[in-house]
Kinemage of the C-alpha trace (Angstrom):
@kinemage 1
@onewidth
@group {chain A} dominant
@subgroup {mainchain}
@vectorlist {calphas} color= white
{ca met a 1} P -12.678 -2.734 -8.033
{ca gly a 2} L -14.095 -4.912 -10.765
{ca asp a 3} L -12.385 -6.540 -13.740
{ca asp a 4} L -13.776 -3.765 -15.961
{ca leu a 5} L -11.107 -1.473 -14.529
{ca phe a 6} L -8.331 -3.460 -16.139
{ca ala a 7} L -9.585 -2.579 -19.654
{ca gly a 8} L -7.699 -5.310 -21.459
{ca arg a 9} L -4.636 -5.121 -19.203
{ca asp a 10} L -3.666 -7.620 -16.538
{ca trp a 11} L -2.414 -4.856 -14.210
{ca leu a 12} L -3.361 -1.538 -12.633
{ca leu a 13} L -0.880 1.072 -11.432
{ca ala a 14} L -1.315 2.460 -7.923
{ca asp a 15} L 0.393 5.690 -6.890
{ca gly a 16} L 3.625 6.326 -4.980
{ca ala a 17} L 4.609 7.779 -1.619
{ca thr a 18} L 2.600 10.347 0.282
{ca gly a 19} L 4.936 11.249 3.156
{ca thr a 20} L 8.133 11.445 1.096
{ca asn a 21} L 6.567 13.823 -1.390
{ca leu a 22} L 4.853 15.965 1.242
{ca phe a 23} L 8.195 16.460 2.981
{ca asp a 24} L 9.503 17.724 -0.365
{ca met a 25} L 6.560 20.150 -0.417
{ca gly a 26} L 7.334 21.552 3.034
{ca leu a 27} L 5.774 19.219 5.590
{ca ala a 28} L 7.887 19.371 8.749
{ca ser a 29} L 8.934 16.270 10.661
{ca gly a 30} L 6.485 15.647 13.489
{ca asp a 31} L 3.601 17.495 11.821
{ca ala a 32} L 0.350 15.715 10.964
{ca pro a 33} L 0.094 15.163 7.190
{ca glu a 34} L -3.679 14.796 7.566
{ca leu a 35} L -4.003 18.409 8.689
{ca trp a 36} L -2.724 19.498 5.289
{ca asn a 37} L -6.034 18.309 3.823
{ca gln a 38} L -7.461 21.452 5.411
{ca thr a 39} L -4.494 23.874 5.564
{ca his a 40} L -2.823 23.054 2.219
{ca pro a 41} L -5.407 21.357 -0.018
{ca asp a 42} L -3.657 22.816 -3.069
{ca arg a 43} L -0.477 20.869 -2.286
{ca ile a 44} L -2.376 17.656 -1.582
{ca arg a 45} L -4.242 17.952 -4.874
{ca arg a 46} L -1.003 18.760 -6.696
{ca leu a 47} L 0.521 15.534 -5.376
{ca his a 48} L -2.492 13.528 -6.539
{ca gln a 49} L -2.344 15.293 -9.907
{ca asn a 50} L 1.358 14.529 -10.300
{ca phe a 51} L 0.655 10.837 -9.793
{ca val a 52} L -2.278 10.846 -12.209
{ca glu a 53} L -0.124 12.535 -14.843
{ca ala a 54} L 2.557 9.894 -14.219
{ca gly a 55} L -0.021 7.199 -15.035
{ca ala a 56} L -1.610 6.135 -11.742
{ca asp a 57} L -4.925 4.309 -12.053
{ca ile a 58} L -5.392 4.374 -8.255
{ca ile a 59} L -4.599 7.283 -5.945
{ca leu a 60} L -4.542 6.957 -2.152
{ca thr a 61} L -6.015 9.632 0.080
{ca asn a 62} L -3.801 11.554 2.511
{ca ser a 63} L -5.313 9.786 5.517
{ca phe a 64} L -2.849 7.067 6.526
{ca gly a 65} L -2.753 8.286 10.142
{ca gly a 66} L -6.382 9.352 10.179
{ca thr a 67} L -7.669 7.314 13.120
{ca arg a 68} L -8.366 9.066 16.403
{ca arg a 69} L -5.522 7.085 17.989
{ca arg a 70} L -2.951 8.553 15.592
{ca leu a 71} L -4.510 12.011 15.366
{ca ala a 72} L -4.504 12.248 19.169
{ca leu a 73} L -0.728 12.576 18.972
{ca his a 74} L -1.375 15.982 17.365
{ca asn a 75} L -4.433 16.922 19.453
{ca leu a 76} L -6.605 16.365 16.383
{ca asp a 77} L -8.619 13.386 17.621
{ca gly a 78} L -11.794 15.470 17.639
{ca arg a 79} L -11.519 16.080 13.880
{ca val a 80} L -11.416 12.519 12.548
{ca phe a 81} L -14.518 12.706 10.352
{ca glu a 82} L -13.692 16.167 9.028
{ca leu a 83} L -10.074 15.485 8.062
{ca asn a 84} L -10.829 12.129 6.449
{ca lys a 85} L -13.708 13.604 4.475
{ca leu a 86} L -11.417 16.388 3.260
{ca ala a 87} L -8.748 13.839 2.321
{ca ala a 88} L -11.238 11.979 0.168
{ca gln a 89} L -12.625 15.173 -1.364
{ca asn a 90} L -9.141 16.348 -2.379
{ca ala a 91} L -8.410 13.060 -4.139
{ca arg a 92} L -11.913 12.887 -5.605
{ca ala a 93} L -11.558 16.320 -7.214
{ca val a 94} L -8.402 15.242 -9.029
{ca ala a 95} L -9.790 11.862 -10.054
{ca asp a 96} L -12.995 13.382 -11.413
{ca ala a 97} L -11.037 15.892 -13.517
{ca ala a 98} L -8.875 13.172 -15.118
{ca asp a 99} L -9.391 12.170 -18.742
{ca arg a 100} L -9.699 8.518 -17.748
{ca arg a 101} L -11.118 6.587 -14.835
{ca val a 102} L -9.026 6.974 -11.670
{ca val a 103} L -9.935 5.099 -8.488
{ca val a 104} L -9.862 6.948 -5.156
{ca ala a 105} L -8.651 4.605 -2.424
{ca gly a 106} L -9.154 5.666 1.179
{ca ser a 107} L -5.880 5.017 2.993
{ca val a 108} L -6.354 3.426 6.425
{ca gly a 109} L -3.153 2.726 8.343
{ca pro a 110} L -2.537 1.034 11.692
{ca thr a 111} L -3.753 2.567 14.930
{ca gly a 112} L -0.256 2.342 16.395
{ca asp a 113} L -1.501 0.332 19.396
{ca leu a 114} L -0.696 -3.252 20.308
{ca phe a 115} L -3.562 -5.630 20.964
{ca ala a 116} L -4.167 -7.200 24.355
{ca pro a 117} L -2.455 -8.837 26.139
{ca leu a 118} L 0.589 -6.999 24.747
{ca gly a 119} L -1.197 -3.637 24.763
{ca met a 120} L -4.482 -1.880 25.452
{ca met a 121} L -6.174 -2.315 22.070
{ca thr a 122} L -9.136 -4.685 21.753
{ca pro a 123} L -10.938 -5.864 18.605
{ca ala a 124} L -14.086 -3.946 19.598
{ca leu a 125} L -12.217 -0.672 20.172
{ca ala a 126} L -10.199 -1.060 16.984
{ca glu a 127} L -13.366 -1.642 14.974
{ca glu a 128} L -14.951 1.468 16.511
{ca val a 129} L -11.868 3.546 15.699
{ca phe a 130} L -11.758 2.326 12.091
{ca val a 131} L -15.504 2.847 11.547
{ca glu a 132} L -15.108 6.488 12.572
{ca gln a 133} L -12.345 7.041 10.021
{ca ile a 134} L -13.991 5.094 7.218
{ca glu a 135} L -17.255 6.995 7.612
{ca gly a 136} L -15.329 10.207 6.893
{ca leu a 137} L -13.639 8.695 3.853
{ca gln a 138} L -16.975 7.429 2.563
{ca ala a 139} L -18.573 10.856 2.983
{ca gly a 140} L -15.790 12.415 0.915
{ca gly a 141} L -16.362 10.127 -2.050
{ca thr a 142} L -13.832 7.316 -1.665
{ca asp a 143} L -14.348 4.362 -4.026
{ca val a 144} L -12.604 1.698 -1.950
{ca ile a 145} L -10.999 1.495 1.491
{ca trp a 146} L -7.271 0.765 1.254
{ca ile a 147} L -6.202 -0.876 4.542
{ca glu a 148} L -2.398 -0.820 4.524
{ca thr a 149} L 0.878 -1.430 6.376
{ca leu a 150} L -0.693 -3.610 9.068
{ca ser a 151} L 1.180 -6.316 10.942
{ca ala a 152} L -1.392 -8.029 13.204
{ca leu a 153} L -4.220 -10.242 11.986
{ca glu a 154} L -6.483 -8.869 14.742
{ca glu a 155} L -6.086 -5.359 13.365
{ca met a 156} L -6.626 -6.474 9.773
{ca his a 157} L -9.861 -8.171 10.771
{ca ala a 158} L -11.051 -5.154 12.764
{ca ala a 159} L -10.395 -2.776 9.851
{ca ala a 160} L -12.034 -5.109 7.340
{ca thr a 161} L -15.053 -5.544 9.620
{ca ala a 162} L -15.317 -1.778 9.971
{ca ala a 163} L -15.243 -1.273 6.198
{ca ala a 164} L -17.975 -3.875 5.764
{ca lys a 165} L -20.055 -2.294 8.528
{ca val a 166} L -19.877 1.088 6.758
{ca gly a 167} L -20.752 -0.608 3.473
{ca met a 168} L -17.449 -0.021 1.680
{ca pro a 169} L -15.408 -2.422 -0.472
{ca tyr a 170} L -11.876 -2.796 0.807
{ca thr a 171} L -8.384 -4.138 0.198
{ca val a 172} L -5.762 -5.219 2.764
{ca thr a 173} L -1.980 -5.041 2.572
{ca ala a 174} L 0.576 -5.906 5.232
{ca ser a 175} L 4.199 -4.918 5.745
{ca phe a 176} L 6.534 -7.924 5.833
{ca asp a 177} L 9.488 -6.048 7.218
{ca thr a 178} L 10.962 -8.517 9.727
{ca ala a 179} L 12.930 -11.265 7.972
{ca gly a 180} L 10.017 -12.051 5.679
{ca asn a 181} L 7.361 -11.759 8.412
{ca thr a 182} L 5.272 -8.893 9.692
{ca met a 183} L 6.397 -7.327 12.970
{ca met a 184} L 3.893 -9.625 14.702
{ca gly a 185} L 5.317 -12.739 13.061
{ca ile a 186} L 2.789 -13.311 10.261
{ca arg a 187} L 4.027 -14.929 7.043
{ca pro a 188} L 2.688 -13.755 3.637
{ca glu a 189} L 1.097 -17.115 2.829
{ca ala a 190} L -0.669 -17.220 6.199
{ca met a 191} L -1.887 -13.657 5.829
{ca ile a 192} L -3.408 -14.141 2.372
{ca arg a 193} L -5.205 -17.339 3.381
{ca glu a 194} L -6.616 -15.747 6.533
{ca val a 195} L -7.717 -12.454 4.973
{ca ser a 196} L -9.206 -14.037 1.847
{ca ala a 197} L -11.637 -15.916 4.110
{ca tyr a 198} L -13.191 -12.730 5.523
{ca ala a 199} L -16.877 -12.156 4.827
{ca pro a 200} L -17.302 -10.154 2.719
{ca pro a 201} L -13.915 -10.877 1.149
{ca pro a 202} L -11.488 -8.108 0.189
{ca his a 203} L -11.181 -6.888 -3.391
{ca gly a 204} L -7.405 -7.278 -3.185
{ca ile a 205} L -4.747 -8.581 -0.779
{ca gly a 206} L -1.046 -7.941 -0.763
{ca cys a 207} L 1.971 -6.231 0.680
{ca asn a 208} L 3.352 -2.724 0.901
{ca cys a 209} L 6.231 -0.802 2.417
{ca gly a 210} L 8.616 -3.144 4.253
{ca val a 211} L 12.355 -2.804 3.808
{ca gly a 212} L 13.028 -3.020 0.083
{ca ala a 213} L 11.545 -3.908 -3.287
{ca ser a 214} L 13.401 -7.231 -3.506
{ca asp a 215} L 12.041 -8.340 -0.128
{ca leu a 216} L 8.530 -7.325 -1.126
{ca leu a 217} L 8.698 -9.330 -4.337
{ca cys a 218} L 9.549 -12.434 -2.313
{ca ser a 219} L 6.398 -11.793 -0.274
{ca val a 220} L 4.408 -11.520 -3.518
{ca leu a 221} L 5.812 -14.863 -4.665
{ca ala a 222} L 4.790 -16.490 -1.396
{ca met a 223} L 1.255 -15.068 -1.688
{ca thr a 224} L 0.685 -16.014 -5.308
{ca asp a 225} L 2.124 -19.466 -4.682
{ca ala a 226} L -0.346 -19.956 -1.818
{ca met a 227} L -3.338 -18.535 -3.730
{ca pro a 228} L -2.649 -18.285 -7.488
{ca asp a 229} L -6.078 -16.833 -8.331
{ca ala a 230} L -6.041 -14.008 -5.764
{ca leu a 231} L -5.891 -10.371 -6.838
{ca val a 232} L -2.529 -9.513 -5.283
{ca ile a 233} L -1.247 -6.003 -4.596
{ca ala a 234} L 2.453 -5.061 -4.617
{ca lys a 235} L 3.348 -1.570 -3.375
{ca gly a 236} L 7.052 -1.638 -2.580
{ca asn a 237} L 9.435 0.982 -1.259
{ca cys a 238} L 11.673 2.786 -3.728
{ca gly a 239} L 14.727 0.670 -3.072
{ca ile a 240} L 16.215 0.461 0.409
{ca pro a 241} L 15.888 3.235 3.019
{ca gln a 242} L 19.188 4.799 4.040
{ca val a 243} L 19.530 7.101 7.047
{ca gly a 244} L 22.030 9.936 6.687
{ca ala a 245} L 22.694 13.467 7.856
{ca asp a 246} L 19.918 14.763 5.600
{ca gly a 247} L 17.355 12.252 6.851
{ca val a 248} L 16.024 9.147 5.129
{ca thr a 249} L 16.719 8.634 1.435
{ca tyr a 250} L 15.896 5.690 -0.813
{ca ser a 251} L 18.240 3.858 -3.130
{ca gly a 252} L 15.781 3.194 -5.938
{ca thr a 253} L 16.165 4.878 -9.318
{ca pro a 254} L 13.410 5.093 -11.936
{ca glu a 255} L 15.154 2.226 -13.740
{ca val a 256} L 15.138 0.046 -10.614
{ca met a 257} L 11.464 0.751 -9.986
{ca ala a 258} L 10.616 -0.010 -13.605
{ca ala a 259} L 12.317 -3.390 -13.245
{ca tyr a 260} L 10.525 -3.984 -9.943
{ca ala a 261} L 7.149 -3.251 -11.556
{ca thr a 262} L 7.585 -5.775 -14.359
{ca leu a 263} L 8.928 -8.387 -11.941
{ca ala a 264} L 5.878 -7.836 -9.724
{ca val a 265} L 3.549 -8.569 -12.639
{ca asp a 266} L 5.595 -11.638 -13.577
{ca ala a 267} L 5.293 -12.764 -9.933
{ca gly a 268} L 1.496 -12.604 -10.204
{ca ala a 269} L 0.623 -9.157 -8.819
{ca arg a 270} L -2.236 -7.384 -10.598
{ca ile a 271} L -2.029 -4.036 -8.814
{ca val a 272} L 1.466 -2.546 -8.652
{ca gly a 273} L 2.571 0.732 -7.090
{ca gly a 274} L 5.284 2.342 -5.013
{ca cys a 275} L 5.488 3.120 -1.330
{ca cys a 276} L 8.049 5.162 0.645
{ca gly a 277} L 10.459 7.130 -1.507
{ca thr a 278} L 8.458 6.687 -4.726
{ca arg a 279} L 8.142 9.996 -6.564
{ca pro a 280} L 6.196 10.778 -9.743
{ca glu a 281} L 9.273 10.224 -11.909
{ca his a 282} L 9.591 6.696 -10.520
{ca leu a 283} L 5.917 6.036 -11.180
{ca leu a 284} L 6.196 7.318 -14.755
{ca ala a 285} L 9.042 4.868 -15.396
{ca met a 286} L 6.939 2.081 -13.931
{ca arg a 287} L 3.979 2.945 -16.157
{ca arg a 288} L 6.105 3.012 -19.293
{ca ala a 289} L 7.742 -0.291 -18.395
{ca leu a 290} L 4.413 -1.976 -17.720
{ca glu a 291} L 2.845 -0.705 -20.934
{ca gly a 292} L 5.644 -2.264 -22.959
{ca his a 293} L 5.858 -5.461 -20.924
{ca val a 294} L 4.778 -8.904 -21.995
{ca arg a 295} L 4.307 -11.053 -18.920
{ca gly a 296} L 7.262 -13.384 -18.575
{ca gln a 297} L 8.385 -16.300 -16.480
{ca arg a 298} L 7.725 -16.297 -12.784
{ca pro a 299} L 10.856 -14.833 -11.169
{ca thr a 300} L 13.087 -16.628 -8.703
{ca leu a 301} L 14.922 -15.197 -5.738
{ca glu a 302} L 18.086 -15.277 -7.835
{ca ser a 303} L 16.562 -13.385 -10.753
{ca ile a 304} L 15.082 -10.751 -8.424
{ca val a 305} L 18.435 -10.150 -6.749
{ca ala a 306} L 20.195 -9.983 -10.109
{ca ala a 307} L 17.723 -7.401 -11.427
{ca ile a 308} L 17.168 -5.047 -8.470
{ca gly a 309} L 19.543 -6.019 -5.677
{ca pro a 310} L 19.842 -8.204 -2.569
{ca leu a 311} L 17.283 -8.651 0.184
{ca ala a 312} L 17.579 -6.049 2.931
{ca ser a 313} L 16.098 -8.306 5.623
{ca pro a 314} L 16.497 -11.919 4.509
{ca pro a 315} L 14.826 -14.746 6.413
{ca ser a 316} L 16.949 -16.499 8.992
{ca thr a 317} L 16.909 -19.558 6.732
{ca val a 318} L 17.002 -19.515 2.955
{ca asp a 319} L 13.513 -18.957 1.589
{ca ala a 320} L 13.354 -21.993 -0.614
{ca gly a 321} L 9.690 -21.302 -1.368
{ca ala a 322} L 10.494 -18.479 -3.750
{ca arg a 323} L 13.074 -20.656 -5.517
{ca arg a 324} L 10.690 -23.603 -5.831
{ca ala a 325} L 7.853 -21.383 -7.039
{ca gly a 326} L 10.028 -19.950 -9.783
{ca arg a 327} L 11.011 -23.382 -11.054
{ca arg a 328} L 7.618 -25.016 -10.707
{ca arg a 329} L 5.384 -22.370 -12.239
{ca gly a 330} L 7.602 -20.695 -14.811
């Protein structure tokens, strides 16, 4: 993803949620979303189209759980190449029909396995598993590999190595969902320094998912404070997940997500999108807000909380870094 994509803007808009919207379209809990690339390609393409019409510059393929390790849970581990190729082809068809350039990003999620000595996964096996998936995404016409929602540096490196081996550009985002850390204890500033040193380097580094948009913005601040010149990605959940009798809902309104999007740009993110719970109407509000936004002062923890609500999983000690960054680089 080169600077030519920004076309005079300092931001690009990535799409919203896949799972949330597919459940709205009839996907049953426990079913494999990736199988819909073959059984319901019309619905997958409609979702991509809805996001493009809402203003997305980047659409992610329906392949988050597309490794053999995840597909094995549905007895689909023998169809890795096929289902990932179909995922890319469905997104590619929509992108190619758009009246502007739309990037197809091949979604690559975690394998679901812990690395040794905590689990059975090894760097060599993880790389093999990711290569298999990425080859399918490449064959279907993906522009860039979008490695997302990871928590372990070993897995990030294996996925990045696999993308490079297949000859694909890539980005990496992690989920900082445990008191400002990933599940495996990685801080945002440590993650961005480590991943930016990969050879070849990623085309973007950032954070996605997690527990809430406010928490994610604090991770963005930590990343851009550590590496101000990095191309940082922010793809936050639509507010805070809430579990009720009807399943999981998200607290974010279009207005909240619009505020989140402009705060993300002010915090230094250059690619902004939504994750779980983000529907096309949220994305449309984000696009409109960004188009009318003049980049402002770097936000502080206080200004984030005032605009979109408190942290859902605050650090055990006050994160003074976000406060200092806001004062020092405003």
